[in-house]
Every structure is written in structure tokens, then in C-alpha cells.
C-alpha positions as CSV (number, residue, x, y, z in Angstrom):
1,M,-6.1,6.7,-21.2
2,S,-4.5,9.3,-23.2
3,K,-2.5,8.6,-26.3
4,K,0.7,10.1,-24.7
5,N,0.8,7.2,-22.2
6,R,1.0,4.5,-24.9
7,V,4.4,2.9,-25.2
8,N,5.8,1.4,-28.4
9,I,2.8,2.4,-30.6
10,V,3.4,5.0,-33.3
11,Y,0.6,4.5,-35.8
12,S,-1.7,1.7,-36.9
13,T,-3.7,1.5,-40.2
14,N,-6.0,-1.2,-38.9
15,Q,-9.3,0.4,-38.1
16,N,-10.2,-2.4,-35.6
17,F,-6.9,-2.1,-33.7
18,D,-7.4,-2.0,-30.0
19,Y,-4.5,-0.9,-27.9
20,E,-3.9,-3.3,-25.0
21,E,-1.8,-2.1,-22.1
22,E,0.5,-4.6,-20.6
23,I,0.1,-4.7,-16.8
24,E,2.8,-6.4,-14.9
25,E,1.5,-8.4,-11.9
26,V,3.7,-7.9,-8.9
27,E,4.2,-11.0,-6.8
28,T,3.6,-10.5,-3.1
29,L,6.4,-11.5,-0.8
30,E,5.8,-13.8,2.1
31,N,4.9,-12.1,5.3
32,N,8.1,-13.1,7.1
33,K,10.2,-11.5,4.2
34,Q,8.3,-8.2,4.2
35,E,10.3,-5.3,5.8
36,L,7.5,-3.0,6.7
37,K,8.0,0.3,8.4
38,V,5.4,1.7,10.9
39,F,5.4,5.4,11.9
40,V,3.2,8.3,12.9
41,D,2.8,11.4,10.7
42,R,1.2,14.7,11.3
43,K,2.4,16.7,8.4
44,Q,-0.2,18.3,6.1
45,R,-3.0,16.9,8.2
46,K,-3.9,19.9,10.4
47,G,-2.2,18.3,13.4
48,K,-4.1,15.1,13.3
49,A,-2.0,11.9,13.7
50,V,-2.0,9.1,11.1
51,T,-0.2,5.8,11.4
52,I,1.5,4.9,8.2
53,I,2.7,1.4,7.1
54,S,5.1,1.6,4.2
55,N,7.5,-0.7,2.1
56,F,4.8,-3.3,1.3
57,I,5.9,-5.3,-1.7
58,G,3.0,-7.0,-3.5
59,S,-0.2,-6.6,-5.4
60,T,-2.8,-3.9,-4.6
61,D,-5.3,-6.6,-3.7
62,D,-3.1,-8.0,-1.0
63,L,-2.4,-4.4,0.2
64,N,-6.1,-3.7,0.4
65,D,-6.7,-6.9,2.3
66,L,-4.0,-6.1,4.9
67,S,-5.4,-2.6,5.2
68,K,-8.9,-3.9,5.8
69,T,-7.7,-6.3,8.4
70,L,-5.7,-3.6,10.3
71,K,-8.6,-1.1,10.2
72,S,-11.1,-3.7,11.5
73,K,-8.8,-4.9,14.3
74,C,-8.0,-1.3,15.4
75,G,-11.6,-0.1,15.0
76,V,-10.7,3.0,13.0
77,G,-10.8,4.2,9.4
78,G,-8.0,4.6,6.9
79,S,-7.0,4.1,3.3
80,C,-4.4,2.8,0.9
81,K,-2.5,5.3,-1.2
82,D,0.7,5.0,-3.2
83,G,1.6,1.6,-1.8
84,E,1.1,2.8,1.8
85,I,-1.5,2.0,4.4
86,L,-2.9,5.0,6.3
87,I,-4.6,4.3,9.6
88,Q,-6.4,7.1,11.4
89,G,-5.0,7.9,14.8
90,E,-1.7,7.4,16.7
91,L,-1.8,3.6,16.8
92,K,1.9,2.7,16.1
93,E,2.3,0.2,19.0
94,K,-1.0,-1.6,18.3
95,V,-0.4,-1.8,14.5
96,Y,3.1,-3.0,15.1
97,D,1.8,-5.8,17.5
98,L,-0.9,-6.8,15.0
99,L,1.6,-7.0,12.1
100,V,4.0,-9.2,14.2
101,N,1.1,-11.5,15.1
102,L,0.2,-11.7,11.4
103,G,3.7,-13.0,10.6
104,F,5.4,-9.8,9.5
105,T,8.5,-10.5,11.7
106,K,10.8,-7.9,10.0
107,T,8.5,-5.0,10.8
108,K,10.3,-1.9,12.3
109,K,8.9,1.1,14.3
110,I,10.3,4.4,13.0
111,G,10.4,7.5,15.2
112,G,9.8,8.0,18.9
């Protein structure tokens, strides 16, 4: 970590001082309170379709667990970036049905 990212530290004369970054733990909302959005995107992907699940509120561990579940149920690859789940392929309907079955009742499909 660079020194520029340190907040509220100007200078310390203590040679044994160790800067500890405060990481705020985000609580994951219950499944039925999550308002997820599912849509297909082709921009900047050489025309290949990717299904994106966005608006997940919670910890990165819970996001990774949901991503892993969806990828295994769909039988495809994908990743988690910037709080979004990327699923390879045009699987909007299948992902939507899986999310509803997992208890994400406020999930919405975006786009045609």
C-alpha cells in the first residue's frame, strides 16, 4: 500500500509503528431484500455475450459464493468484478430463474 492512501496519518516518531488500515465489513442483506438486476452485455467484448448480475449488497465472500453457485448451475465460466457477477454467455432467463429459486424475489430482468 502506498503512503498516499493512508488516511489520518501525518507522521509518527515511533520506529515500531505499524499502520493498520480500518476495513469496514459490509453486512449482506437477506436474499428477499436484495434488488438484483440481470442483463446481457456485449460492449467491449468483441461481440460475445455476458450475463451480468449487479446491485448485490454484501461482503465479497458472499458475492463469490453466489457467483460460484450460479456458474456451477449454468455449467459455464465467469468472474466477480467491481461488485458484479459476470456469467459467460447469454443466460439471462436461466440466471433469473436460479436467483428466484435461491430466494432473491426482487430480482429484475433489464433489457429485451
